[in-house]
C-alpha positions in Angstrom: 10.0 3.0 3.5 9.6 0.5 0.4 9.2 -3.0 0.6 9.2 -6.1 -1.8 6.6 -8.3 0.8 6.8 -11.2 -1.5 3.0 -11.7 -0.6 1.0 -10.3 2.3 -2.0 -12.7 2.3 -0.2 -15.3 4.7 -1.3 -13.7 8.1 2.0 -15.1 10.0 4.2 -13.1 7.0 1.7 -9.9 7.4 1.8 -9.8 11.2 5.6 -9.8 10.9 5.7 -7.2 8.2 3.3 -5.2 10.1 5.2 -5.5 13.2 8.7 -4.5 11.6 7.1 -1.6 9.8 5.3 0.0 12.2 8.4 0.0 14.9 10.1 2.0 12.3 7.4 5.1 12.3 7.2 5.5 8.4 4.8 8.0 7.4 4.4 6.2 4.1 4.8 2.4 3.3 5.3 1.6 -0.3 4.6 -2.4 -1.2 5.7 -4.3 -4.1 4.8 -7.9 -4.8 1.5 -7.8 -2.5 0.3 -10.7 -4.7 -3.4 -9.5 -3.7 -6.2 -10.4 -5.6 -9.1 -8.1 -6.5 -11.5 -10.5 -4.7 -9.5 -9.9 -1.7 -9.2 -6.2 -1.5 -12.3 -6.1 0.7 -10.9 -8.0 3.4 -7.9 -5.9 3.8 -9.4 -4.8 7.2 -5.9 -5.3 9.1 -4.8 -1.9 8.1 -6.8 0.8 9.8 -5.2 3.4 8.2 -5.6 5.0 4.5 -4.4 2.6 1.6 -4.3 2.4 -1.9 -4.1 -0.8 -3.6 -3.8 -1.8 -7.2 -4.2 -5.7 -7.5 -5.2 -8.4 -10.8 -7.0 -11.3 -10.9 -3.9 -13.8 -10.5 -1.9 -14.1 -7.1 1.3 -12.3 -8.7 2.3 -8.9 -8.9 0.4 -5.9 -7.0 1.7 -2.8 -5.4 0.3 -0.7 -2.3 0.8 2.3 -0.8 0.0 2.2 2.8 -0.6 5.8 4.7 0.5 6.2 8.6 0.2 10.0 8.6 -3.5 11.0 8.8 -2.3 14.6 8.2 -2.2 14.2 4.4 -4.8 14.7 2.0 -4.9 11.7 -0.3 -5.5 12.1 -4.3 -5.1 8.7 -6.4 -4.0 9.7 -9.7 -3.9 6.6 -11.7 -4.1 3.0 -10.3 -3.4 0.5 -13.0 -5.7 -2.8 -13.7 -2.5 -5.0 -14.1 -1.0 -4.7 -10.1 1.6 -2.7 -11.5 1.6 0.8 -10.9 0.0 3.2 -8.3 0.4 6.7 -8.4 -0.6 9.0 -5.6 -0.8 12.5 -5.0 -0.4 13.5 -1.2 -0.9 17.4 -0.2 -0.2 18.7 3.6 -0.2 22.3 4.7 2.9 23.2 3.6 3.3 21.0 0.0 2.7 18.3 -2.0 4.2 15.2 -3.6 3.3 12.8 -6.3 4.2 9.3 -4.9 4.6 6.5 -7.7 5.0 3.0 -6.7 
């Protein structure tokens, strides 16, 4: 699932987003426009499973990959400093895929 979340810092918006997305049972959630600042990355304890974030020092931009399937091997390939790109290799027993968000 891919979503432009238009900021996920706000607790009410985040709760609404999580409730909606988790009801879909997606293995991967690709987020755009998270608007998460680098200084807030350590506060992202609301997602209890693996995740990869590209953030900036401003409250704009930002992408993330939230992984809802714990049977994947996750290998970050490139995470941009400008909050625009997150490239990750995901591998499982029978194959692999390169995710670009």
